[in-house]
N, C-alpha and C positions, 0 to 999 in steps of 0.2 A: 504492499500499500504506500502511496505516495503522500509526505505529509503536506497539508496544507500550510504554506507562507502565512505570515501574519496578515497580508493584504488579501488573502484567498485567491492571489493568481497561482492557476496551474499550466504550464505549460506539457502540452503534449509530445513535444520532441523538442531538442535540444540543435537541431538541424532545419529552423523553417526556409531557408534557401539554401539551396545545392548549386555548385558550378563546377563545369567540368570543363576543359580547353584541347581544343582539338583541330587541326589543320587550321589556324589562325583564327579560329571564331570559338569565344566564350560563352556557352548555354548558361545562362542564370534561370533556374527555377524556382518559382515559390512552393514551399513545400509543407503546405498544410492541409492537403486533399480531405479530410474527414470535415474541413470547415471550409470546403469550396475556396481555400486560399483568402479568408478573409484578414488582412491587414492589422496587424496590432503593431508595439512599438518596437517587438523584440524582432519580427521580419522587416521592416522597415531600418534598421538599425543593420541588420544583415544583408538587405540590398544593399545599403551603403558600400557597406565592406567588398560585395562585391563587384558593383561598379568600383570602387577605387581598386581594387586589384585586378580586375580586367584593364585600366585606365594605366596602372602602374607596369604590365607586363608588354614588355615590346615584341609578345609573340602573338600576342591578341590584334586582331585587325579591325575586327567585327563583332558586335555585341548582342545576343539573341534572349529576349527577355520572353520566359515562358510561364505557366502553372501548371503543376501536377492534378492530375485527375481528371476528371469531367468538365471543371470547368475553370475559365483563366482566374478568376477573380470576383468574389462576391461583395467588395468594397472595404469598409472600412469595418473594422471588429467591434461591434455594440453587443455582443451578447455570448462568448463561448467564455469557457473557463480560462484561455489567457489572455482575456482582455485585460490590457496594462497599464490602462492610460493615469492611474495614479501613482506608475513609477517612473525613478529617475534612472536616465543612460547619460553616458559621458557623451556629450553634445558635439555635433559638428559645425554649427554656425555659432554665428556671434550672438545666441539670443540665451539668457540667464533660465535656470530651472523652472520649471512651471508648478512643481509641487509647493504644496502649502501655499501659493498664492489666491488671494480673495476671490470669490464673484465670477464674475467675467473675465477675471486678468488670467486665470487659471489655463482657459481653453484657448484664449487670445496670445497668450504665450506659450502654450505647446506644439500649435497649428504652425506659428509660424516657422517652425524648423518643421516637424516632424510631417507635414502635409505641403504644404505650399515652398517652404525652404526645400526641402530634399527633392522636389519634384521639379524646381527651377535649377537646380543642381543637376541633376541626370539629366535634362534637358539638355544643359552645356556640355555634355560630354564630350569630348573632342573625335571620339569614335563613332560610325554608322551604327545604330539602335535599330533591331528588329523586334515588334512585338507579336510575339504567333499566337494569337485568341482562338480558342474555344469554348463553347459554351456561354456561362454568362461572364459579361464584364458588367459589373454594376458598380454606379456611381465612384466610392473609392477606386475600384476597378479600371476606370474609365482614364484617372489622371495617370496611372501606371502604364496603359498604352499610351495615352495620348502624349509622353513625354518621347515616345521612340519616334525617330526619324520615318520609321517606315512600319505599319499594320497589315499583318496577314491575317486574315481570318476564315473558319473550317464554317461550311454552308450551314451548319446548325449554331452559330455564336450569333449573340443576340447583344445589343447595349442598353444601357439603361440609366437615367439619374432621378429617382423616385421621391428625392429626401424634400421635396415640395410637401409630404405628408408631415414634417416636422414645420413647416411653415419656413425651412430655409431656400433659399433661391441657388439651388444647385452646390458641387461641390468645391472645396477648398480652391483646387489648381481651375479657375473657372476658364475654360477654353470653349464652352461649347458655340460661342458666337463666331469662333474663328474654325472651328471644325464643322459648324453647318451654316448654312445660310440662315440669316436672323428668324424670317417668320419660321423656320422648319426647329430652328434653337428652342423657340418660345412654345413650340408645339412638344417637344422632347420632354421640357421641362415641368410647363405647365399641365401636361396630359401624365407625365410619367409614365408613359406606356414602352414595352420593349420596341425596339428597333432592329429588326433582323437583319443578319449581315450585308445582304445584297442591296437590302436599302441605302446602308451605310455606305457603301461602294458608290453607290448613285449619287452621293454627293460630295464624295471625294473623300470622308472621314477613314475609310479604307482602302487601301491598295488595290488588293486582290483577295477575292473568296474563292476557295479551294473544297474538295473535298476533306473530308477530316483526316482521313487516312492519308491522304497526300500534303496536309499541313507541313509535317515536319521535312519531308523532303522539301518541300518548295521553301520552307524559312532555310536549309541549309544550302539550297542552290543560288539562291539571292545572298546568301553571305559569304559562300566562295567568290561568287560574282564579284561582291563588293571588295571582298580581301585582295583581290586582283589589283585594285585602282592604287593610283598613289596614295598613302595616308595624307600628306599634307594638303591634296587636293579633294577630298572626303571631308576634313576640318573644315578648311575653308569654303568648301560647299555649303556646309550645314553651318556656319556662322552665316554666310553673306544672305539666306534664305529666314534664319532665325531674325536676321536684324531687320530683315523685312516686315515681317510680321510684326516685330516690336515696334516699327514706324508706325505701321499702321494702330497702335495703339494696345497689343495683346497686353503686354507687361503693366501700363497704369490702370486697363480696364482689370482685370486679375486683382489688382491693389483695390480699386473700389469696388468689388465684387466681394473683394475678403472679409472687408470690413462690415458690407450689409451680412455677411453671414453670422459674424459674432454679433451683432445689433440683435439677431433672430434666434442665436443661442441666449444671449441674456435676458432679451424680452421671452424668452420659455421660461428661463428659471427665474423670472418676476411671475411672470402670472400663471406657472404652475408647479413651479419648487423643481422641475426637469430639465435639463437643459436640451434633451433630443424632445420635449414637447409631448413625454410620455408616450414614445415610439422604444420599442427596442428590437432584437434580432428577430424574436418569434412574431412580434406585430407588424413590422416591416413583412417578412415571408410570406405572413397570411394573406396580408393586403395583395402582395405581385401575383399571389397564385388565384387570389380571387379576380384580377383584371385579368390575368394570361390564362385562365380557365385551367392552369396546371404549374405545377411549380419547378423550379431549374433543376431539384434533385435527379 
């Protein structure tokens, strides 16, 4: 039997992220399949370690981000035994520890690093990145896919940001209106419905949709083709296009939306005593199943 620590957090694995390197490609795999790769802080910092390791390895030319099991990611961890929102970690960015901070300052401080800051850090990775998405890519899972340069999806993949059920205007890394046309982004957020991979591809949010059994082989083919390119050329190309997005207002829009996001958290806590507006993993999953007619499990 595992002893329960004082904060009640119990991790089901000591390896929430797996990394393997071969032929110039780092395969970074989220490894919480029992919880559909829900993202807790343990996983976030392990992902950062994996990206850091891939960047530091001169033999790595390309990074592929994947999720173990049936689903890429069910989003941020709001209900597993490994939910570790109250734990301190060795921070990577110039933000203070969130633990012990009062009221709205708690989540505002934490998410500056763990969600918004980390995602921006990974987006600026100097090596080409490919997200390999199967099954569910929900809310926080979108952030993990969107920071990658290319997105490959299986034909059974779907994308969704249903956090309006919490009174929150989308996840922290607010790229919705850059990944989708504005009116479609409004539909995506306001209705909170699943967007099939084929529709996401039609809007350019996904580069290519393939059968699930061809997903890894396609990612490998793209990665090998990218690995053959000059490393400086791929890095400069990334910077050039990211710069165009930022000139169009991506970073400033994201900053504004982040503050709206945390105003919503604060309002929830004031009005109901719960930062998530009374929602948890079970209630969000139940609502999702009702809306879709079936669950992602």
